[in-house]
N, C-alpha and C positions, 0 to 999 in steps of 0.2 A: 262376089264369091261367098258362098255360105260358110258359116263358122264350123270348124271341125267338131264332131260329136265328141263329148267327153265321156269316157267310160269310168264309172265309179264302181269299184268292187267292194261289196259289203261282206265283211267277215262273218256276219250273222246269217248270211243266206243259206239256204238249204242245199246249195251246190256241193258243199263239202261237209258232210256230217261230222267228221272227226275234228275239224277246226271249230265247229260250233260247240261240240262237246267240250273241247279244251277251254273255250272261252267261258262256258258255264262253270266248269270246274274252277277255273282261275278266279271268277267272281265269287263263288262260294267260299273258297279258301280265304280271300281277302276279307269278306264279311265275317268269317269266323275269327280271323286274326284281330279285326277291329273290336269284335265283341269280347274277346279275351282281354284285350287291352282295357276296355271300359270296366270290366269286372276287377281287373288287377288295380286300376287306379282307384276304384271305389273302395276296395279293401285297404289299400295303403293310406288314402286320404282319411279314412275313418279309424285308423289306428289298429287294424288287425295285424298280428305279427307275421302271419304266413299268408301266402297266396293260396288259400284253401277256402272253398265256399262253405264248409262246415267247421271252420276254425272258431273257437270261442274267444271272446274278448272280455277281459275283466273291466268292470265299470264300478263306480261308486266306491272308490278307494280300495278296489280289489276284492270287495265282499260279494259282488254280484257278477253274473255272466250273461252276455247276450251274443247273438249270432248275426252274420251279415244279412240273412233273410229277414230277421226280426227288425233290423235297423231300416232296411229298405221299405218294409211294410209300414213301419211307424211313420216314415216320411212320405208314404203314399206314392212311392216312385215305381210306377207300373213297369216301365222299361227295365229297370234294374231287377225287379222281382222276377220278370220273365227270363232274363239272362241267368240269374242265379239258379233258378229252377232248371233251366236248360243244361247248365253245367253241373248239376247234381246236388244242389242244396236240398237238405231234408226238411220238408215242410212240417213234420211232426215233432221236431226237436222243441224242447221247452227251455225257456230262459229261467233265471233264478226265481222269478215270481210265478212260475208254473204256466206261463202263457205260451201258446204256439204262435206262429206268424199270423194265423187267421185272426187271433184276438188282438193283435197289435195295430191293425189297420182300421181306418174309418171309411176308406174308399171302397165302394161296391165293386169297382172295376178291378182293384187289386184282389179283393176277396174272390171274385169269379176266376181270376187267373190262378190263384192258389188252389182253388177247388178243381179247376180243369187240368192244369199242368202238374200240380203237386199230387193229385190223386187222393188227397186227404179229405176227410169229412169236414164240411164247413160247420164250425162250432157256433152255436147261437147264443150260448151263455157268455156274456161279456164280463170280463174281470176289469174293474176300473184301472186305468193307468196309474202307476205308482206316483207318489208325490215327488218332489224334486230330489230328495235324498231318502229313498225308501229303506226300510230295514228288511234285509233278506230273511227268509224263513229260517228259524232256529237261532237267530242272533240274540234274541232277548234271553233265552235260556243260557246261552254262552256267557253273556255279561252278568247274569245273576250268579252263576257259578264262579265267575271271576271275582265278584265282589266278596265272596266268602273265602277266597284263597288267603292264607295267612301272610304270604309275601306281599300281596296287593294291599292288605290291611296295614302292614307295617310301613309300606311306602306312603300310604295315605296319612298315617300318623306323623311320619317324618315331615311330609309336606305341610300338614296343619301346624306342626311345631315351628317350622321355618316362617310360616305366614304370621304366626303370633309374635315371633321375634322381630319381624319387619314392622309390624304394627306398633310394637313397643318402641322401636327406634324412631318411628315417625312422630310419636307423641312426645 
């Protein structure tokens, strides 16, 4: 006796276009939800206070600012750059050193993604990456004015006097 024929029904078949459409919509929604989670985890793991692709983050003791797109570009993370741009990150924002995300990356693939998806002009002038603890723009003038402040000068004089007293006690 021959084996009975097994009928397998494929939901993706063209027999019922509405089911096929529902399946496609479900897959897209699932992919979007996963992408949103990836972006949210990236933002939280890297210390951004809000789940916002254009939210600034203070770095270097709070004197400088960077953005999620800059951070992903510095790490040459192509997938995250594409996701951030998809969710509305502004590729023309500048960090405290005056760099856009184009200038933060060394990867040609990331630069092409920024140019294609970001719509910005690919900048050719590279600004060197800052040292470990860079001084943000305008900070030197701030400290120069601070040195001339009478309150700061009196505090320095008091500190120097205490140091001299400690030195005398040691001797």
